[in-house]
ZAMARGU-4260 file (C-alpha; in steps of 0.2 Angstrom, whole numbers, plus 5000, padded with zeros to 4 digits):
<rodrens>
0) 4856/4930/5172 | 4843/4941/5164 | 4829/4946/5177 | 4813/4954/5170 | 4806/4968/5181
5) 4787/4967/5184 | 4778/4981/5175 | 4793/4985/5164 | 4792/4988/5145 | 4790/4972/5135
10) 4806/4966/5127 | 4801/4972/5110 | 4800/4990/5116 | 4817/4988/5125 | 4825/4982/5109
15) 4817/4996/5099 | 4823/5009/5111 | 4841/5001/5112 | 4842/5001/5093 | 4836/5019/5092
20) 4850/5024/5104 | 4863/5015/5094 | 4857/5023/5078 | 4858/5040/5086 | 4875/5036/5092
25) 4881/5030/5075 | 4874/5046/5067 | 4883/5057/5080 | 4899/5047/5077 | 4898/5048/5058
30) 4895/5067/5060 | 4910/5068/5071 | 4921/5058/5059 | 4915/5069/5044 | 4920/5085/5054
35) 4937/5078/5057 | 4939/5074/5039 | 4935/5092/5035 | 4950/5098/5045 | 4964/5104/5035
40) 4978/5091/5032 | 4991/5104/5028 | 5007/5100/5037 | 5011/5119/5038 | 5025/5130/5032
45) 5043/5128/5038 | 5054/5138/5026 | 5054/5145/5008 | 5066/5138/4995 | 5070/5139/4977
50) 5075/5127/4963 | 5079/5132/4945 | 5070/5149/4948 | 5054/5141/4955 | 5049/5146/4973
55) 5041/5134/4984 | 5037/5130/5003 | 5046/5117/5013 | 5033/5109/5024 | 5035/5105/5042
60) 5043/5088/5046 | 5054/5089/5030 | 5073/5094/5028 | 5079/5102/5012 | 5095/5093/5006
65) 5107/5097/4992 | 5106/5086/4977 | 5117/5081/4962 | 5105/5089/4950 | 5103/5108/4952
70) 5085/5107/4944 | 5079/5095/4957 | 5075/5100/4975 | 5074/5086/4988 | 5066/5086/5005
75) 5068/5071/5017 | 5055/5067/5030 | 5063/5067/5047 | 5055/5051/5052 | 5049/5040/5037
80) 5057/5033/5022 | 5049/5047/5012 | 5055/5062/5003 | 5047/5076/4993 | 5054/5083/4977
85) 5051/5098/4965 | 5059/5095/4948 | 5060/5108/4934 | 5065/5099/4918 | 5074/5107/4904
90) 5068/5095/4891 | 5052/5085/4887 | 5045/5075/4901 | 5046/5057/4893 | 5050/5040/4899
95) 5068/5043/4899 | 5067/5059/4909 | 5055/5050/4922 | 5067/5035/4924 | 5083/5047/4926
100) 5073/5057/4939 | 5067/5041/4948 | 5085/5035/4949 | 5091/5052/4956 | 5078/5052/4969
105) 5081/5034/4975 | 5100/5037/4975 | 5097/5052/4987 | 5085/5043/4998 | 5095/5027/4999
110) 5112/5030/4992 | 5117/5011/4995 | 5103/5004/4984 | 5107/5002/4966 | 5101/4994/4950
115) 5082/4997/4950 | 5070/4992/4937 | 5057/5005/4934 | 5039/5004/4929 | 5031/5020/4922
120) 5013/5022/4927 | 5005/5037/4919 | 4988/5041/4927 | 4973/5036/4917 | 4961/5047/4927
125) 4955/5063/4920 | 4953/5070/4938 | 4964/5085/4941 | 4968/5092/4959 | 4975/5108/4952
130) 4969/5120/4938 | 4987/5121/4932 | 4989/5102/4931 | 4994/5094/4914 | 4998/5076/4919
135) 5001/5065/4934 | 5007/5047/4937 | 5019/5036/4946 | 5035/5026/4944 | 5038/5010/4953
140) 5056/5003/4955 | 5062/4987/4962 | 5080/4980/4964 | 5076/4962/4970 | 5077/4969/4988
145) 5068/4986/4990 | 5053/4994/4982 | 5051/5013/4979 | 5038/5022/4971 | 5036/5040/4966
150) 5020/5050/4965 | 5021/5065/4954 | 5009/5079/4947 | 5015/5090/4933 | 5009/5108/4932
155) 5012/5122/4920 | 5016/5138/4929 | 5023/5154/4921 | 5027/5145/4905 | 5037/5132/4915
160) 5034/5114/4917 | 5036/5108/4935 | 5035/5091/4943 | 5030/5090/4962 | 5029/5074/4970
165) 5036/5062/4983 | 5046/5046/4984 | 5043/5032/4997 | 5048/5015/5001 | 5034/5002/5001
170) 5032/4984/5007 | 5047/4984/5019 | 5036/4979/5034 | 5026/4965/5026 | 5039/4958/5015
175) 5028/4961/5000 | 5040/4972/4990 | 5041/4960/4975 | 5022/4957/4975 | 5018/4975/4976
180) 5030/4978/4961 | 5022/4965/4951 | 5005/4972/4953 | 4998/4980/4937 | 4995/4997/4945
185) 5002/5007/4959 | 5009/4999/4975 | 5000/5010/4987 | 5002/5028/4993 | 5009/5038/5008
190) 4996/5049/5017 | 5010/5060/5025 | 5018/5061/5007 | 5001/5066/4999 | 4997/5079/5012
195) 5015/5087/5010 | 5014/5085/4991 | 4998/5095/4991 | 5007/5108/5002 | 5021/5111/4990
200) 5010/5110/4975 | 4999/5124/4982 | 5015/5135/4986 | 5020/5133/4967 | 5004/5136/4959
205) 4997/5149/4972 | 4981/5140/4975 | 4973/5137/4992 | 4978/5120/5000 | 4960/5114/5002
210) 4958/5117/4983 | 4971/5103/4980 | 4967/5092/4995 | 4950/5096/5003 | 4952/5080/5014
215) 4958/5063/5010 | 4954/5047/5019 | 4964/5031/5019 | 4961/5017/5007 | 4967/4999/5009
220) 4982/4992/5000 | 4980/4975/4992 | 4992/4962/5000 | 4999/4945/4995 | 4987/4930/4997
225) 4994/4916/5007
</rodrens>
């Protein structure tokens, strides 16, 4: 029950004061969120490594593994179905190379999974995160059971072409693997993957981490309609 106190402010003023406090609260909250977003998302350096003569940093939370390809470095996340990679191709980066690389990566991440069909999705955006960047894109693979996607950025450093990226499984928790594969574009993204990809990329190019990733917020992934 609402009781009006004799001699108190009219309801209109109480409402205005309440709204003003809410606005101040929201402004303060938004400022706090903005401050949080400006904090570095760099996972930090764990150890140094090298592949095909290219030095890079392995970020915290990832384990460097041996691979069947001496020109591909593979770093597995210690918790998620996620891995970073650094690839130094000997030939032109074309559809054939990206398909072979994708199969190599998924075989390392999930050795039991075979026979993937890959979609090649070069980026149509002119936005570059690195001054050394020459290309970027994704590959999306499905084998009627699991969906994996790679996110890569190609840079040119010291006259060498280098791909830095990550591979992750998508759609496994929502049973939307086929739906996400059938989407025209990418199936989604991994925030831990991107934060760590930016770390490795910065170590390869020598740029500051915040130059590559000044701060990224989460965007929703389209899901299947019932």
